[in-house]
C-alpha positions as semicolon CSV with decimal commas, in nm:
position;residue;x (nm);y (nm);z (nm)
1;M;2,312;-2,966;-0,423
2;S;2,024;-2,726;-0,436
3;I;2,038;-2,414;-0,644
4;L;1,914;-2,125;-0,436
5;F;1,868;-1,862;-0,702
6;K;1,608;-1,819;-0,971
7;T;1,875;-1,788;-1,240
8;Y;2,247;-1,836;-1,283
9;D;2,274;-1,461;-1,346
10;D;2,114;-1,400;-1,005
11;L;2,387;-1,613;-0,850
12;I;2,662;-1,420;-1,029
13;N;2,502;-1,087;-0,935
14;E;2,478;-1,189;-0,570
15;V;2,849;-1,274;-0,563
16;A;2,929;-0,935;-0,718
17;I;2,710;-0,750;-0,466
18;L;2,865;-0,937;-0,174
19;N;3,214;-0,855;-0,304
20;I;3,125;-0,486;-0,322
21;R;2,989;-0,495;0,034
22;L;3,294;-0,686;0,155
23;N;3,528;-0,428;0,004
24;S;3,321;-0,152;0,164
25;Y;3,347;-0,315;0,508
26;I;3,722;-0,361;0,467
27;K;3,759;0,007;0,374
28;Q;3,543;0,114;0,669
29;K;3,762;-0,092;0,898
30;E;4,078;0,071;0,760
31;V;3,931;0,420;0,810
32;L;3,820;0,334;1,162
33;K;4,167;0,205;1,249
34;E;4,316;0,532;1,121
35;L;4,075;0,726;1,340
36;I;4,180;0,523;1,641
37;D;4,549;0,572;1,562
38;K;4,544;0,943;1,481
39;S;4,246;1,166;1,524
40;S;4,075;1,007;1,820
41;I;4,311;1,163;2,076
42;D;4,273;1,533;2,156
43;I;4,536;1,780;2,277
44;N;4,519;1,651;2,639
45;N;4,583;1,291;2,528
46;Q;4,220;1,204;2,597
47;Y;4,012;0,999;2,357
48;T;3,750;1,224;2,198
49;I;3,529;0,921;2,145
50;P;3,552;0,635;2,392
51;Y;3,783;0,360;2,275
52;Q;3,512;0,105;2,354
53;S;3,294;0,259;2,081
54;Y;3,571;0,213;1,826
55;S;3,638;-0,137;1,950
56;K;3,271;-0,230;1,922
57;E;3,254;-0,093;1,565
58;L;3,567;-0,287;1,470
59;S;3,415;-0,603;1,610
60;I;3,095;-0,550;1,412
61;L;3,292;-0,486;1,092
62;D;3,502;-0,798;1,153
63;S;3,187;-1,010;1,186
64;H;3,040;-0,860;0,866
65;I;3,365;-0,925;0,681
66;Y;3,378;-1,285;0,801
67;L;3,014;-1,358;0,714
68;H;3,053;-1,208;0,368
69;Q;3,369;-1,409;0,302
70;V;3,195;-1,731;0,405
71;E;2,889;-1,656;0,188
72;I;3,101;-1,560;-0,113
73;K;3,295;-1,884;-0,082
74;R;2,971;-2,086;-0,060
75;L;2,822;-1,914;-0,364
76;E;3,140;-1,957;-0,567
77;E;3,137;-2,330;-0,486
78;E;2,773;-2,347;-0,596
79;K;2,863;-2,167;-0,919
80;K;3,145;-2,416;-0,985
81;E;2,903;-2,703;-0,928
82;V;2,652;-2,558;-1,174
83;D;2,930;-2,496;-1,428
84;N;3,056;-2,852;-1,381
85;I;2,713;-3,010;-1,428
86;F;2,639;-2,792;-1,730
87;S;2,969;-2,888;-1,893
88;M;2,889;-3,261;-1,859
89;L;2,544;-3,243;-2,019
90;K;2,486;-3,287;-2,390
91;G;2,196;-3,243;-2,626
92;T;1,845;-3,213;-2,491
93;Q;1,953;-3,243;-2,126
94;E;2,196;-2,955;-2,176
95;Q;1,921;-2,742;-2,330
96;I;1,676;-2,818;-2,048
97;F;1,939;-2,739;-1,784
98;Y;2,024;-2,417;-1,969
99;H;1,664;-2,299;-1,989
100;R;1,570;-2,403;-1,636
101;V;1,885;-2,318;-1,438
102;I;2,082;-2,066;-1,640
103;K;1,784;-1,870;-1,776
104;G;1,538;-1,948;-1,495
105;L;1,247;-2,042;-1,719
106;T;0,954;-2,246;-1,594
107;Q;0,889;-2,597;-1,722
108;E;0,611;-2,460;-1,939
109;Q;0,835;-2,195;-2,095
110;T;1,112;-2,450;-2,147
111;A;0,874;-2,695;-2,314
112;E;0,746;-2,422;-2,544
113;K;1,096;-2,310;-2,645
114;M;1,206;-2,667;-2,712
115;Y;0,885;-2,773;-2,888
116;M;0,824;-3,047;-2,632
117;S;0,544;-3,135;-2,395
118;I;0,572;-3,031;-2,032
119;R;0,574;-3,399;-1,938
120;Q;0,882;-3,463;-2,159
121;V;1,060;-3,173;-1,990
122;Q;0,963;-3,310;-1,648
123;R;1,098;-3,657;-1,732
124;L;1,428;-3,525;-1,862
125;E;1,457;-3,288;-1,568
126;K;1,396;-3,577;-1,328
127;K;1,672;-3,776;-1,498
128;I;1,916;-3,485;-1,464
129;K;1,822;-3,442;-1,097
130;E;1,885;-3,811;-1,029
131;L;2,217;-3,815;-1,216
132;Y;2,357;-3,513;-1,034
133;S;2,176;-3,531;-0,697
134;L;1,994;-3,203;-0,749
135;K;1,710;-3,122;-0,512
136;S;1,559;-2,874;-0,754
137;F;1,661;-2,674;-1,054
138;S;1,575;-2,337;-0,908
139;N;1,330;-2,149;-0,695
140;V;1,099;-2,174;-0,992
141;S;0,861;-2,454;-0,901
142;C;0,957;-2,776;-1,075
């Protein structure tokens, strides 16, 4: 697993933003379908806007909806993984994981907060990475 966000809060915020966009696309699709069904035909039973234009817009919205659903699912799985790892850690490892992953602090900041040397933080971080097959803790350089 590799955590793709600087902080856990960034991950949660990204899921929230994607959900808002997804709901917006779904609403746009509903409105577009109503336009096709009702107001797109004039008095002479002619489409005021070519049906192909509506169809193309629907197709674009469908692809946006699908991509957002896939990304939301991926991010929620990543969040579960982070939650799972965090729940299994205890003591100093838990604190290092919290500062590095949840809060997004650098190794230097983590060491300072925990009254440790940077090298101690690096060793403990390495142990956590090995135990849980993490590629990195965050986009913050490890």
